[in-house]
PDB file as gemmi writes it, atoms N, CA and C in Angstrom:
CRYST1    1.000    1.000    1.000  90.00  90.00  90.00 P 1                      
ATOM      1  N   MET A   1      72.654  22.167  35.749  1.00  0.00           N  
ATOM      2  CA  MET A   1      71.698  22.235  34.671  1.00  0.00           C  
ATOM      3  C   MET A   1      70.296  21.858  35.159  1.00  0.00           C  
ATOM      4  N   LYS A   2      70.222  20.815  35.998  1.00  0.00           N  
ATOM      5  CA  LYS A   2      68.925  20.402  36.535  1.00  0.00           C  
ATOM      6  C   LYS A   2      68.306  21.519  37.370  1.00  0.00           C  
ATOM      7  N   HIS A   3      69.141  22.222  38.133  1.00  0.00           N  
ATOM      8  CA  HIS A   3      68.647  23.314  38.965  1.00  0.00           C  
ATOM      9  C   HIS A   3      68.118  24.459  38.106  1.00  0.00           C  
ATOM     10  N   LEU A   4      68.815  24.732  37.017  1.00  0.00           N  
ATOM     11  CA  LEU A   4      68.384  25.791  36.113  1.00  0.00           C  
ATOM     12  C   LEU A   4      67.030  25.452  35.496  1.00  0.00           C  
ATOM     13  N   LEU A   5      66.866  24.211  35.057  1.00  0.00           N  
ATOM     14  CA  LEU A   5      65.586  23.790  34.480  1.00  0.00           C  
ATOM     15  C   LEU A   5      64.467  23.858  35.517  1.00  0.00           C  
ATOM     16  N   LEU A   6      64.773  23.486  36.746  1.00  0.00           N  
ATOM     17  CA  LEU A   6      63.793  23.538  37.818  1.00  0.00           C  
ATOM     18  C   LEU A   6      63.364  24.977  38.088  1.00  0.00           C  
ATOM     19  N   VAL A   7      64.322  25.885  38.136  1.00  0.00           N  
ATOM     20  CA  VAL A   7      64.027  27.293  38.386  1.00  0.00           C  
ATOM     21  C   VAL A   7      63.204  27.880  37.239  1.00  0.00           C  
ATOM     22  N   VAL A   8      63.584  27.580  36.005  1.00  0.00           N  
ATOM     23  CA  VAL A   8      62.849  28.073  34.844  1.00  0.00           C  
ATOM     24  C   VAL A   8      61.433  27.500  34.830  1.00  0.00           C  
ATOM     25  N   GLY A   9      61.295  26.226  35.111  1.00  0.00           N  
ATOM     26  CA  GLY A   9      59.976  25.586  35.147  1.00  0.00           C  
ATOM     27  C   GLY A   9      59.088  26.188  36.223  1.00  0.00           C  
ATOM     28  N   LEU A  10      59.656  26.430  37.386  1.00  0.00           N  
ATOM     29  CA  LEU A  10      58.899  27.039  38.480  1.00  0.00           C  
ATOM     30  C   LEU A  10      58.472  28.453  38.110  1.00  0.00           C  
ATOM     31  N   GLY A  11      59.366  29.186  37.496  1.00  0.00           N  
ATOM     32  CA  GLY A  11      59.047  30.553  37.064  1.00  0.00           C  
ATOM     33  C   GLY A  11      57.911  30.571  36.061  1.00  0.00           C  
ATOM     34  N   LEU A  12      57.928  29.657  35.109  1.00  0.00           N  
ATOM     35  CA  LEU A  12      56.857  29.586  34.108  1.00  0.00           C  
ATOM     36  C   LEU A  12      55.526  29.200  34.751  1.00  0.00           C  
ATOM     37  N   THR A  13      55.581  28.306  35.716  1.00  0.00           N  
ATOM     38  CA  THR A  13      54.364  27.901  36.413  1.00  0.00           C  
ATOM     39  C   THR A  13      53.762  29.080  37.164  1.00  0.00           C  
ATOM     40  N   LEU A  14      54.573  29.822  37.879  1.00  0.00           N  
ATOM     41  CA  LEU A  14      54.077  30.979  38.621  1.00  0.00           C  
ATOM     42  C   LEU A  14      53.543  32.049  37.687  1.00  0.00           C  
ATOM     43  N   THR A  15      54.196  32.249  36.562  1.00  0.00           N  
ATOM     44  CA  THR A  15      53.738  33.225  35.581  1.00  0.00           C  
ATOM     45  C   THR A  15      52.385  32.825  35.018  1.00  0.00           C  
ATOM     46  N   SER A  16      52.220  31.547  34.711  1.00  0.00           N  
ATOM     47  CA  SER A  16      50.948  31.108  34.142  1.00  0.00           C  
ATOM     48  C   SER A  16      49.821  31.176  35.173  1.00  0.00           C  
ATOM     49  N   LEU A  17      50.124  30.983  36.447  1.00  0.00           N  
ATOM     50  CA  LEU A  17      49.102  31.115  37.479  1.00  0.00           C  
ATOM     51  C   LEU A  17      48.632  32.554  37.579  1.00  0.00           C  
ATOM     52  N   ASN A  18      49.552  33.498  37.439  1.00  0.00           N  
ATOM     53  CA  ASN A  18      49.201  34.908  37.479  1.00  0.00           C  
ATOM     54  C   ASN A  18      48.304  35.300  36.318  1.00  0.00           C  
ATOM     55  N   THR A  19      48.464  34.641  35.173  1.00  0.00           N  
ATOM     56  CA  THR A  19      47.670  34.939  34.000  1.00  0.00           C  
ATOM     57  C   THR A  19      46.195  34.676  34.268  1.00  0.00           C  
ATOM     58  N   PHE A  20      45.880  33.700  35.107  1.00  0.00           N  
ATOM     59  CA  PHE A  20      44.509  33.334  35.376  1.00  0.00           C  
ATOM     60  C   PHE A  20      43.936  34.013  36.614  1.00  0.00           C  
ATOM     61  N   ALA A  21      44.673  34.946  37.184  1.00  0.00           N  
ATOM     62  CA  ALA A  21      44.180  35.649  38.362  1.00  0.00           C  
ATOM     63  C   ALA A  21      42.941  36.461  37.993  1.00  0.00           C  
ATOM     64  N   THR A  22      41.977  36.458  38.883  1.00  0.00           N  
ATOM     65  CA  THR A  22      40.772  37.240  38.621  1.00  0.00           C  
ATOM     66  C   THR A  22      40.951  38.632  39.204  1.00  0.00           C  
ATOM     67  N   PRO A  23      40.513  39.636  38.476  1.00  0.00           N  
ATOM     68  CA  PRO A  23      40.712  40.994  38.993  1.00  0.00           C  
ATOM     69  C   PRO A  23      39.745  41.332  40.114  1.00  0.00           C  
ATOM     70  N   SER A  24      40.187  42.217  40.967  1.00  0.00           N  
ATOM     71  CA  SER A  24      39.336  42.831  41.973  1.00  0.00           C  
ATOM     72  C   SER A  24      39.379  44.327  41.706  1.00  0.00           C  
ATOM     73  N   TYR A  25      38.259  44.977  41.883  1.00  0.00           N  
ATOM     74  CA  TYR A  25      38.179  46.419  41.672  1.00  0.00           C  
ATOM     75  C   TYR A  25      38.041  47.082  43.035  1.00  0.00           C  
ATOM     76  N   LYS A  26      39.023  47.930  43.374  1.00  0.00           N  
ATOM     77  CA  LYS A  26      39.022  48.653  44.641  1.00  0.00           C  
ATOM     78  C   LYS A  26      38.484  50.055  44.368  1.00  0.00           C  
ATOM     79  N   VAL A  27      37.312  50.336  44.908  1.00  0.00           N  
ATOM     80  CA  VAL A  27      36.634  51.601  44.641  1.00  0.00           C  
ATOM     81  C   VAL A  27      36.624  52.441  45.918  1.00  0.00           C  
ATOM     82  N   THR A  28      37.236  53.614  45.841  1.00  0.00           N  
ATOM     83  CA  THR A  28      37.176  54.563  46.949  1.00  0.00           C  
ATOM     84  C   THR A  28      35.981  55.470  46.686  1.00  0.00           C  
ATOM     85  N   THR A  29      35.078  55.530  47.660  1.00  0.00           N  
ATOM     86  CA  THR A  29      33.823  56.251  47.471  1.00  0.00           C  
ATOM     87  C   THR A  29      33.802  57.569  48.251  1.00  0.00           C  
ATOM     88  N   LYS A  30      32.828  58.409  47.900  1.00  0.00           N  
ATOM     89  CA  LYS A  30      32.563  59.647  48.641  1.00  0.00           C  
ATOM     90  C   LYS A  30      31.130  59.579  49.146  1.00  0.00           C  
ATOM     91  N   GLY A  31      30.933  59.846  50.429  1.00  0.00           N  
ATOM     92  CA  GLY A  31      29.591  59.934  50.972  1.00  0.00           C  
ATOM     93  C   GLY A  31      29.036  58.673  51.600  1.00  0.00           C  
ATOM     94  N   MET A  32      29.746  57.567  51.516  1.00  0.00           N  
ATOM     95  CA  MET A  32      29.263  56.306  52.101  1.00  0.00           C  
ATOM     96  C   MET A  32      29.734  56.261  53.561  1.00  0.00           C  
ATOM     97  N   VAL A  33      28.790  56.476  54.496  1.00  0.00           N  
ATOM     98  CA  VAL A  33      29.198  56.594  55.892  1.00  0.00           C  
ATOM     99  C   VAL A  33      28.460  55.672  56.869  1.00  0.00           C  
ATOM    100  N   CYS A  34      27.392  55.012  56.416  1.00  0.00           N  
ATOM    101  CA  CYS A  34      26.652  54.167  57.363  1.00  0.00           C  
ATOM    102  C   CYS A  34      26.547  52.730  56.842  1.00  0.00           C  
ATOM    103  N   SER A  35      26.250  51.817  57.743  1.00  0.00           N  
ATOM    104  CA  SER A  35      26.187  50.403  57.356  1.00  0.00           C  
ATOM    105  C   SER A  35      25.025  50.139  56.402  1.00  0.00           C  
ATOM    106  N   PHE A  36      23.956  50.928  56.499  1.00  0.00           N  
ATOM    107  CA  PHE A  36      22.842  50.780  55.566  1.00  0.00           C  
ATOM    108  C   PHE A  36      23.295  51.113  54.144  1.00  0.00           C  
ATOM    109  N   CYS A  37      24.119  52.154  54.016  1.00  0.00           N  
ATOM    110  CA  CYS A  37      24.690  52.530  52.709  1.00  0.00           C  
ATOM    111  C   CYS A  37      25.504  51.360  52.153  1.00  0.00           C  
ATOM    112  N   ALA A  38      26.348  50.821  52.994  1.00  0.00           N  
ATOM    113  CA  ALA A  38      27.232  49.730  52.586  1.00  0.00           C  
ATOM    114  C   ALA A  38      26.445  48.501  52.159  1.00  0.00           C  
ATOM    115  N   GLN A  39      25.390  48.165  52.888  1.00  0.00           N  
ATOM    116  CA  GLN A  39      24.573  46.996  52.554  1.00  0.00           C  
ATOM    117  C   GLN A  39      23.898  47.152  51.197  1.00  0.00           C  
ATOM    118  N   GLY A  40      23.425  48.353  50.905  1.00  0.00           N  
ATOM    119  CA  GLY A  40      22.767  48.602  49.624  1.00  0.00           C  
ATOM    120  C   GLY A  40      23.710  48.428  48.453  1.00  0.00           C  
ATOM    121  N   ILE A  41      24.907  48.994  48.567  1.00  0.00           N  
ATOM    122  CA  ILE A  41      25.897  48.870  47.495  1.00  0.00           C  
ATOM    123  C   ILE A  41      26.351  47.419  47.369  1.00  0.00           C  
ATOM    124  N   GLU A  42      26.583  46.767  48.490  1.00  0.00           N  
ATOM    125  CA  GLU A  42      27.007  45.363  48.471  1.00  0.00           C  
ATOM    126  C   GLU A  42      25.967  44.491  47.767  1.00  0.00           C  
ATOM    127  N   LYS A  43      24.705  44.708  48.077  1.00  0.00           N  
ATOM    128  CA  LYS A  43      23.631  43.927  47.473  1.00  0.00           C  
ATOM    129  C   LYS A  43      23.577  44.135  45.959  1.00  0.00           C  
ATOM    130  N   LYS A  44      23.704  45.377  45.512  1.00  0.00           N  
ATOM    131  CA  LYS A  44      23.666  45.681  44.070  1.00  0.00           C  
ATOM    132  C   LYS A  44      24.857  45.053  43.350  1.00  0.00           C  
ATOM    133  N   MET A  45      26.038  45.127  43.954  1.00  0.00           N  
ATOM    134  CA  MET A  45      27.241  44.566  43.324  1.00  0.00           C  
ATOM    135  C   MET A  45      27.155  43.043  43.261  1.00  0.00           C  
ATOM    136  N   LYS A  46      26.650  42.415  44.327  1.00  0.00           N  
ATOM    137  CA  LYS A  46      26.534  40.955  44.350  1.00  0.00           C  
ATOM    138  C   LYS A  46      25.519  40.442  43.344  1.00  0.00           C  
ATOM    139  N   ALA A  47      24.585  41.289  42.954  1.00  0.00           N  
ATOM    140  CA  ALA A  47      23.562  40.889  41.987  1.00  0.00           C  
ATOM    141  C   ALA A  47      24.107  40.785  40.564  1.00  0.00           C  
ATOM    142  N   LEU A  48      25.276  41.342  40.319  1.00  0.00           N  
ATOM    143  CA  LEU A  48      25.879  41.267  38.985  1.00  0.00           C  
ATOM    144  C   LEU A  48      26.367  39.847  38.710  1.00  0.00           C  
ATOM    145  N   SER A  49      26.134  39.358  37.499  1.00  0.00           N  
ATOM    146  CA  SER A  49      26.522  37.986  37.153  1.00  0.00           C  
ATOM    147  C   SER A  49      28.038  37.796  37.155  1.00  0.00           C  
ATOM    148  N   GLU A  50      28.788  38.867  36.973  1.00  0.00           N  
ATOM    149  CA  GLU A  50      30.259  38.775  36.940  1.00  0.00           C  
ATOM    150  C   GLU A  50      30.889  38.710  38.327  1.00  0.00           C  
ATOM    151  N   THR A  51      30.126  39.061  39.346  1.00  0.00           N  
ATOM    152  CA  THR A  51      30.663  39.211  40.694  1.00  0.00           C  
ATOM    153  C   THR A  51      30.855  37.876  41.409  1.00  0.00           C  
ATOM    154  N   LYS A  52      32.057  37.703  41.961  1.00  0.00           N  
ATOM    155  CA  LYS A  52      32.359  36.543  42.799  1.00  0.00           C  
ATOM    156  C   LYS A  52      32.120  36.884  44.271  1.00  0.00           C  
ATOM    157  N   ASP A  53      32.610  38.067  44.689  1.00  0.00           N  
ATOM    158  CA  ASP A  53      32.473  38.471  46.083  1.00  0.00           C  
ATOM    159  C   ASP A  53      32.584  39.990  46.179  1.00  0.00           C  
ATOM    160  N   VAL A  54      32.056  40.536  47.288  1.00  0.00           N  
ATOM    161  CA  VAL A  54      32.099  41.970  47.539  1.00  0.00           C  
ATOM    162  C   VAL A  54      32.506  42.195  48.988  1.00  0.00           C  
ATOM    163  N   TYR A  55      33.340  43.207  49.201  1.00  0.00           N  
ATOM    164  CA  TYR A  55      33.770  43.583  50.546  1.00  0.00           C  
ATOM    165  C   TYR A  55      33.638  45.095  50.668  1.00  0.00           C  
ATOM    166  N   VAL A  56      33.050  45.553  51.767  1.00  0.00           N  
ATOM    167  CA  VAL A  56      32.900  46.986  52.000  1.00  0.00           C  
ATOM    168  C   VAL A  56      33.564  47.336  53.322  1.00  0.00           C  
ATOM    169  N   ASP A  57      34.414  48.365  53.306  1.00  0.00           N  
ATOM    170  CA  ASP A  57      35.072  48.869  54.508  1.00  0.00           C  
ATOM    171  C   ASP A  57      34.645  50.322  54.679  1.00  0.00           C  
ATOM    172  N   LEU A  58      33.730  50.564  55.610  1.00  0.00           N  
ATOM    173  CA  LEU A  58      33.205  51.916  55.815  1.00  0.00           C  
ATOM    174  C   LEU A  58      34.270  52.907  56.268  1.00  0.00           C  
ATOM    175  N   LYS A  59      35.157  52.472  57.160  1.00  0.00           N  
ATOM    176  CA  LYS A  59      36.181  53.379  57.674  1.00  0.00           C  
ATOM    177  C   LYS A  59      37.083  53.905  56.561  1.00  0.00           C  
ATOM    178  N   LYS A  60      37.392  53.034  55.607  1.00  0.00           N  
ATOM    179  CA  LYS A  60      38.256  53.434  54.489  1.00  0.00           C  
ATOM    180  C   LYS A  60      37.450  53.930  53.289  1.00  0.00           C  
ATOM    181  N   ARG A  61      36.109  53.896  53.402  1.00  0.00           N  
ATOM    182  CA  ARG A  61      35.201  54.259  52.292  1.00  0.00           C  
ATOM    183  C   ARG A  61      35.535  53.440  51.049  1.00  0.00           C  
ATOM    184  N   LEU A  62      35.767  52.155  51.254  1.00  0.00           N  
ATOM    185  CA  LEU A  62      36.246  51.266  50.203  1.00  0.00           C  
ATOM    186  C   LEU A  62      35.215  50.192  49.872  1.00  0.00           C  
ATOM    187  N   VAL A  63      34.985  49.993  48.580  1.00  0.00           N  
ATOM    188  CA  VAL A  63      34.164  48.892  48.085  1.00  0.00           C  
ATOM    189  C   VAL A  63      35.068  48.068  47.180  1.00  0.00           C  
ATOM    190  N   VAL A  64      35.168  46.775  47.455  1.00  0.00           N  
ATOM    191  CA  VAL A  64      35.999  45.895  46.638  1.00  0.00           C  
ATOM    192  C   VAL A  64      35.088  44.855  45.992  1.00  0.00           C  
ATOM    193  N   VAL A  65      35.206  44.738  44.676  1.00  0.00           N  
ATOM    194  CA  VAL A  65      34.412  43.774  43.925  1.00  0.00           C  
ATOM    195  C   VAL A  65      35.375  42.797  43.266  1.00  0.00           C  
ATOM    196  N   GLU A  66      35.279  41.530  43.635  1.00  0.00           N  
ATOM    197  CA  GLU A  66      36.096  40.483  43.016  1.00  0.00           C  
ATOM    198  C   GLU A  66      35.255  39.817  41.925  1.00  0.00           C  
ATOM    199  N   VAL A  67      35.860  39.653  40.764  1.00  0.00           N  
ATOM    200  CA  VAL A  67      35.152  39.137  39.600  1.00  0.00           C  
ATOM    201  C   VAL A  67      35.417  37.639  39.454  1.00  0.00           C  
ATOM    202  N   LYS A  68      34.424  36.924  38.922  1.00  0.00           N  
ATOM    203  CA  LYS A  68      34.571  35.488  38.687  1.00  0.00           C  
ATOM    204  C   LYS A  68      35.664  35.226  37.653  1.00  0.00           C  
ATOM    205  N   GLU A  69      36.293  34.069  37.782  1.00  0.00           N  
ATOM    206  CA  GLU A  69      37.381  33.684  36.883  1.00  0.00           C  
ATOM    207  C   GLU A  69      36.933  33.733  35.425  1.00  0.00           C  
ATOM    208  N   GLY A  70      37.765  34.364  34.604  1.00  0.00           N  
ATOM    209  CA  GLY A  70      37.506  34.449  33.173  1.00  0.00           C  
ATOM    210  C   GLY A  70      36.583  35.584  32.769  1.00  0.00           C  
ATOM    211  N   LEU A  71      36.074  36.330  33.743  1.00  0.00           N  
ATOM    212  CA  LEU A  71      35.173  37.432  33.435  1.00  0.00           C  
ATOM    213  C   LEU A  71      35.811  38.767  33.792  1.00  0.00           C  
ATOM    214  N   THR A  72      35.255  39.827  33.261  1.00  0.00           N  
ATOM    215  CA  THR A  72      35.673  41.183  33.617  1.00  0.00           C  
ATOM    216  C   THR A  72      34.422  41.983  33.937  1.00  0.00           C  
ATOM    217  N   LEU A  73      34.631  43.122  34.530  1.00  0.00           N  
ATOM    218  CA  LEU A  73      33.530  44.002  34.893  1.00  0.00           C  
ATOM    219  C   LEU A  73      33.897  45.408  34.466  1.00  0.00           C  
ATOM    220  N   SER A  74      33.001  46.055  33.771  1.00  0.00           N  
ATOM    221  CA  SER A  74      33.241  47.411  33.300  1.00  0.00           C  
ATOM    222  C   SER A  74      33.281  48.377  34.481  1.00  0.00           C  
ATOM    223  N   GLN A  75      34.278  49.258  34.473  1.00  0.00           N  
ATOM    224  CA  GLN A  75      34.350  50.271  35.515  1.00  0.00           C  
ATOM    225  C   GLN A  75      33.180  51.236  35.403  1.00  0.00           C  
ATOM    226  N   ASP A  76      32.627  51.384  34.203  1.00  0.00           N  
ATOM    227  CA  ASP A  76      31.446  52.232  34.014  1.00  0.00           C  
ATOM    228  C   ASP A  76      30.243  51.664  34.780  1.00  0.00           C  
ATOM    229  N   VAL A  77      30.113  50.331  34.795  1.00  0.00           N  
ATOM    230  CA  VAL A  77      29.018  49.683  35.530  1.00  0.00           C  
ATOM    231  C   VAL A  77      29.187  49.929  37.029  1.00  0.00           C  
ATOM    232  N   ILE A  78      30.402  49.753  37.523  1.00  0.00           N  
ATOM    233  CA  ILE A  78      30.682  49.991  38.941  1.00  0.00           C  
ATOM    234  C   ILE A  78      30.348  51.439  39.294  1.00  0.00           C  
ATOM    235  N   ASN A  79      30.823  52.349  38.476  1.00  0.00           N  
ATOM    236  CA  ASN A  79      30.592  53.779  38.678  1.00  0.00           C  
ATOM    237  C   ASN A  79      29.095  54.085  38.734  1.00  0.00           C  
ATOM    238  N   LYS A  80      28.343  53.530  37.804  1.00  0.00           N  
ATOM    239  CA  LYS A  80      26.903  53.782  37.721  1.00  0.00           C  
ATOM    240  C   LYS A  80      26.165  53.263  38.958  1.00  0.00           C  
ATOM    241  N   ILE A  81      26.509  52.074  39.401  1.00  0.00           N  
ATOM    242  CA  ILE A  81      25.842  51.498  40.578  1.00  0.00           C  
ATOM    243  C   ILE A  81      26.063  52.375  41.799  1.00  0.00           C  
ATOM    244  N   ILE A  82      27.282  52.820  41.995  1.00  0.00           N  
ATOM    245  CA  ILE A  82      27.598  53.641  43.167  1.00  0.00           C  
ATOM    246  C   ILE A  82      26.943  55.019  43.049  1.00  0.00           C  
ATOM    247  N   LYS A  83      26.979  55.598  41.867  1.00  0.00           N  
ATOM    248  CA  LYS A  83      26.349  56.917  41.677  1.00  0.00           C  
ATOM    249  C   LYS A  83      24.830  56.833  41.791  1.00  0.00           C  
ATOM    250  N   ASP A  84      24.232  55.768  41.253  1.00  0.00           N  
ATOM    251  CA  ASP A  84      22.779  55.584  41.362  1.00  0.00           C  
ATOM    252  C   ASP A  84      22.336  55.396  42.817  1.00  0.00           C  
ATOM    253  N   ALA A  85      23.246  54.904  43.648  1.00  0.00           N  
ATOM    254  CA  ALA A  85      22.947  54.725  45.075  1.00  0.00           C  
ATOM    255  C   ALA A  85      23.090  56.052  45.836  1.00  0.00           C  
ATOM    256  N   GLY A  86      23.580  57.087  45.133  1.00  0.00           N  
ATOM    257  CA  GLY A  86      23.684  58.402  45.747  1.00  0.00           C  
ATOM    258  C   GLY A  86      25.059  58.763  46.278  1.00  0.00           C  
ATOM    259  N   TYR A  87      26.073  58.021  45.870  1.00  0.00           N  
ATOM    260  CA  TYR A  87      27.425  58.270  46.360  1.00  0.00           C  
ATOM    261  C   TYR A  87      28.353  58.598  45.204  1.00  0.00           C  
ATOM    262  N   GLY A  88      29.497  59.139  45.512  1.00  0.00           N  
ATOM    263  CA  GLY A  88      30.467  59.473  44.489  1.00  0.00           C  
ATOM    264  C   GLY A  88      31.582  58.448  44.428  1.00  0.00           C  
ATOM    265  N   VAL A  89      32.284  58.447  43.309  1.00  0.00           N  
ATOM    266  CA  VAL A  89      33.447  57.582  43.136  1.00  0.00           C  
ATOM    267  C   VAL A  89      34.687  58.469  43.073  1.00  0.00           C  
ATOM    268  N   GLN A  90      35.573  58.267  44.021  1.00  0.00           N  
ATOM    269  CA  GLN A  90      36.817  59.032  44.046  1.00  0.00           C  
ATOM    270  C   GLN A  90      37.848  58.387  43.130  1.00  0.00           C  
ATOM    271  N   SER A  91      37.948  57.049  43.193  1.00  0.00           N  
ATOM    272  CA  SER A  91      38.898  56.340  42.338  1.00  0.00           C  
ATOM    273  C   SER A  91      38.502  54.878  42.217  1.00  0.00           C  
ATOM    274  N   ILE A  92      38.955  54.268  41.110  1.00  0.00           N  
ATOM    275  CA  ILE A  92      38.789  52.831  40.910  1.00  0.00           C  
ATOM    276  C   ILE A  92      40.156  52.284  40.539  1.00  0.00           C  
ATOM    277  N   GLU A  93      40.606  51.311  41.311  1.00  0.00           N  
ATOM    278  CA  GLU A  93      41.913  50.682  41.080  1.00  0.00           C  
ATOM    279  C   GLU A  93      41.694  49.199  40.797  1.00  0.00           C  
ATOM    280  N   VAL A  94      42.322  48.694  39.753  1.00  0.00           N  
ATOM    281  CA  VAL A  94      42.241  47.270  39.437  1.00  0.00           C  
ATOM    282  C   VAL A  94      43.390  46.570  40.152  1.00  0.00           C  
ATOM    283  N   SER A  95      43.046  45.521  40.889  1.00  0.00           N  
ATOM    284  CA  SER A  95      44.039  44.749  41.640  1.00  0.00           C  
ATOM    285  C   SER A  95      43.965  43.290  41.217  1.00  0.00           C  
ATOM    286  N   GLU A  96      45.081  42.636  41.167  1.00  0.00           N  
ATOM    287  CA  GLU A  96      45.114  41.202  40.861  1.00  0.00           C  
ATOM    288  C   GLU A  96      44.992  40.359  42.126  1.00  0.00           C  
ATOM    289  N   HIS A  97      44.783  41.016  43.258  1.00  0.00           N  
ATOM    290  CA  HIS A  97      44.672  40.305  44.536  1.00  0.00           C  
ATOM    291  C   HIS A  97      43.217  39.960  44.834  1.00  0.00           C  
ATOM    292  N   PRO A  98      42.990  38.787  45.428  1.00  0.00           N  
ATOM    293  CA  PRO A  98      41.623  38.436  45.844  1.00  0.00           C  
ATOM    294  C   PRO A  98      41.204  39.280  47.051  1.00  0.00           C  
ATOM    295  N   ILE A  99      39.932  39.291  47.319  1.00  0.00           N  
ATOM    296  CA  ILE A  99      39.394  40.087  48.428  1.00  0.00           C  
ATOM    297  C   ILE A  99      40.071  39.747  49.747  1.00  0.00           C  
ATOM    298  N   GLU A 100      40.341  38.475  49.998  1.00  0.00           N  
ATOM    299  CA  GLU A 100      40.967  38.085  51.270  1.00  0.00           C  
ATOM    300  C   GLU A 100      42.312  38.787  51.481  1.00  0.00           C  
ATOM    301  N   HIS A 101      43.087  38.943  50.413  1.00  0.00           N  
ATOM    302  CA  HIS A 101      44.370  39.648  50.528  1.00  0.00           C  
ATOM    303  C   HIS A 101      44.141  41.132  50.800  1.00  0.00           C  
ATOM    304  N   ILE A 102      43.155  41.704  50.138  1.00  0.00           N  
ATOM    305  CA  ILE A 102      42.866  43.122  50.314  1.00  0.00           C  
ATOM    306  C   ILE A 102      42.365  43.391  51.728  1.00  0.00           C  
ATOM    307  N   LYS A 103      41.502  42.545  52.248  1.00  0.00           N  
ATOM    308  CA  LYS A 103      40.996  42.683  53.623  1.00  0.00           C  
ATOM    309  C   LYS A 103      42.137  42.681  54.627  1.00  0.00           C  
ATOM    310  N   SER A 104      43.086  41.796  54.416  1.00  0.00           N  
ATOM    311  CA  SER A 104      44.181  41.653  55.393  1.00  0.00           C  
ATOM    312  C   SER A 104      45.336  42.611  55.146  1.00  0.00           C  
ATOM    313  N   GLY A 105      45.263  43.399  54.079  1.00  0.00           N  
ATOM    314  CA  GLY A 105      46.320  44.353  53.781  1.00  0.00           C  
ATOM    315  C   GLY A 105      47.501  43.755  53.037  1.00  0.00           C  
ATOM    316  N   MET A 106      47.373  42.497  52.568  1.00  0.00           N  
ATOM    317  CA  MET A 106      48.476  41.825  51.879  1.00  0.00           C  
ATOM    318  C   MET A 106      48.631  42.283  50.432  1.00  0.00           C  
ATOM    319  N   ASP A 107      47.769  43.161  49.964  1.00  0.00           N  
ATOM    320  CA  ASP A 107      47.802  43.584  48.559  1.00  0.00           C  
ATOM    321  C   ASP A 107      48.759  44.742  48.318  1.00  0.00           C  
ATOM    322  N   LYS A 108      49.432  45.197  49.332  1.00  0.00           N  
ATOM    323  CA  LYS A 108      50.297  46.372  49.191  1.00  0.00           C  
ATOM    324  C   LYS A 108      51.706  46.004  48.860  1.00  0.00           C  
TER     325      LYS A 108                                                      
END                                                                             
């Protein structure tokens, strides 16, 4: 019985931790090919009050925006920033993984 309560308690704790996870938005772009492009998008995304961190991977044409705890970011805003910079958006995926996990490939 003690083991069952321990397992249930641990499960509830892990579930509640997941509830407070901050989303990251993984954006696959079109046309972003140079480091100057990446720096411009990174700077614009970091200027948003909702943004915790930004990661850009040129080889994968990926922009990842991690949002501050308790906040969300409209995909329309992300789309507009990238399009205003002169690039296209192929897809936007919401991930519950922090940028560090996405960088290392642990989000799969």
